[in-house]
C-alpha positions in Angstrom: 0.0 0.0 0.0 1.4 3.4 -0.9 1.9 6.2 1.6 -0.8 8.1 -0.1 -3.3 5.2 0.3 -2.2 4.9 4.0 -2.8 8.6 4.6 -6.2 8.4 3.0 -7.1 5.4 5.1 -5.9 7.2 8.3 -8.0 10.3 7.4 -11.1 8.3 6.8 -10.6 6.3 10.0 -10.2 9.5 12.1 -12.7 11.8 10.4 -15.0 9.6 8.4 -14.4 11.3 5.1 -11.9 13.3 3.2 -14.4 16.1 2.9 -14.8 16.4 6.7 -11.0 16.3 7.2 -10.4 19.0 4.6 -13.1 21.2 6.2 -11.4 20.7 9.6 -8.0 21.7 8.2 -9.4 24.7 6.2 -8.3 23.1 3.0 -10.4 22.3 -0.1 -11.4 18.8 -0.7 -9.7 18.9 -4.1 -6.4 20.0 -2.4 -6.4 16.9 -0.2 -7.6 14.6 -2.9 -4.8 15.9 -5.2 -2.3 14.7 -2.6 -3.6 11.1 -3.1 -3.1 11.2 -6.9 0.0 13.4 -7.3 1.9 12.2 -4.2 3.0 13.4 -0.8 6.4 14.5 -2.2 4.8 16.8 -4.8 2.7 18.7 -2.3 3.4 22.1 -0.8 5.4 21.6 2.4 3.0 24.0 4.4 0.0 21.9 3.4 1.8 18.7 4.5 2.8 20.2 7.8 -0.8 21.3 8.4 -2.2 17.8 7.6 0.4 16.1 9.7 -0.3 18.4 12.7 -4.1 17.8 12.3 -3.5 14.0 12.2 -0.8 14.0 15.0 1.8 12.3 12.7 5.4 13.2 11.9 6.0 15.2 8.7 9.6 14.0 8.6 8.6 10.4 8.7 5.8 11.0 6.1 8.4 12.4 3.8 10.3 9.1 4.3 7.2 7.2 3.4 6.1 6.2 6.9 3.2 7.2 9.1 4.4 7.6 12.6 2.5 9.2 15.5 4.1 12.1 17.3 
């Protein structure tokens, strides 16, 4: 499973939907959905940091392809 698939799975597990998560973060649903198709490494770093803070995971580890709680 790719890191993007794992991230999406975590978001749905914690928030029930990508849309609800995006609203909580103040992002558009399309911005979050684009991460799943384009990849974590091709996403603006400030967006990744915001997402990681909201999910309570390490941005450094996410960049290395791992989801690790802080």
